[in-house]
BALOBA-1460 file (C-alpha; in Angstrom, 3 decimals):
// residues 49
<rec num="1" residu="x" x="82.319" y="76.715" z="110.223"/>
<rec num="2" residu="x" x="82.062" y="80.243" z="111.639"/>
<rec num="3" residu="x" x="84.831" y="81.549" z="110.455"/>
<rec num="4" residu="x" x="84.096" y="80.527" z="106.981"/>
<rec num="5" residu="x" x="80.750" y="81.963" z="106.918"/>
<rec num="6" residu="x" x="82.349" y="85.289" z="108.128"/>
<rec num="7" residu="x" x="85.027" y="85.646" z="105.520"/>
<rec num="8" residu="x" x="82.069" y="85.120" z="103.508"/>
<rec num="9" residu="x" x="80.137" y="87.970" z="104.841"/>
<rec num="10" residu="x" x="82.929" y="90.349" z="105.326"/>
<rec num="11" residu="x" x="83.743" y="89.486" z="101.652"/>
<rec num="12" residu="x" x="80.293" y="89.568" z="99.826"/>
<rec num="13" residu="x" x="80.456" y="92.725" z="101.282"/>
<rec num="14" residu="x" x="83.207" y="94.204" z="100.559"/>
<rec num="15" residu="x" x="82.993" y="93.035" z="97.025"/>
<rec num="16" residu="x" x="79.667" y="95.149" z="97.443"/>
<rec num="17" residu="x" x="81.047" y="98.418" z="98.238"/>
<rec num="18" residu="x" x="83.476" y="97.643" z="95.115"/>
<rec num="19" residu="x" x="81.234" y="97.585" z="93.110"/>
<rec num="20" residu="x" x="79.260" y="100.626" z="93.734"/>
<rec num="21" residu="x" x="82.388" y="102.754" z="93.613"/>
<rec num="22" residu="x" x="83.334" y="101.176" z="90.689"/>
<rec num="23" residu="x" x="79.837" y="102.595" z="89.203"/>
<rec num="24" residu="x" x="80.189" y="106.031" z="90.795"/>
<rec num="25" residu="x" x="83.139" y="106.270" z="89.003"/>
<rec num="26" residu="x" x="82.369" y="104.940" z="85.497"/>
<rec num="27" residu="x" x="78.962" y="107.389" z="85.707"/>
<rec num="28" residu="x" x="80.627" y="110.042" z="86.720"/>
<rec num="29" residu="x" x="83.836" y="110.221" z="84.005"/>
<rec num="30" residu="x" x="81.144" y="109.102" z="81.556"/>
<rec num="31" residu="x" x="79.282" y="112.008" z="82.029"/>
<rec num="32" residu="x" x="82.569" y="114.413" z="82.364"/>
<rec num="33" residu="x" x="83.560" y="112.779" z="78.958"/>
<rec num="34" residu="x" x="80.307" y="114.009" z="77.258"/>
<rec num="35" residu="x" x="80.324" y="117.733" z="78.487"/>
<rec num="36" residu="x" x="84.435" y="118.172" z="77.312"/>
<rec num="37" residu="x" x="83.189" y="116.284" z="73.738"/>
<rec num="38" residu="x" x="79.688" y="119.038" z="74.213"/>
<rec num="39" residu="x" x="82.455" y="122.114" z="74.400"/>
<rec num="40" residu="x" x="84.704" y="120.549" z="71.732"/>
<rec num="41" residu="x" x="82.086" y="120.604" z="69.161"/>
<rec num="42" residu="x" x="81.087" y="123.873" z="70.328"/>
<rec num="43" residu="x" x="84.216" y="125.294" z="70.376"/>
<rec num="44" residu="x" x="85.444" y="124.067" z="66.982"/>
<rec num="45" residu="x" x="84.675" y="126.993" z="64.890"/>
<rec num="46" residu="x" x="87.565" y="128.697" z="66.910"/>
<rec num="47" residu="x" x="90.592" y="126.806" z="65.494"/>
<rec num="48" residu="x" x="92.591" y="128.167" z="63.374"/>
<rec num="49" residu="x" x="95.411" y="125.759" z="62.317"/>
């Protein structure tokens, strides 16, 4: 029984760590996308075809 509890503990801790990493990466990518889009909109007058 102890082996099953140890496996569940390690699995739970790993899932929490992965979840935090994915959350931070998602927020970072979202902020970078917003900043990039704002820069494109700000400089759209300078584009000539």
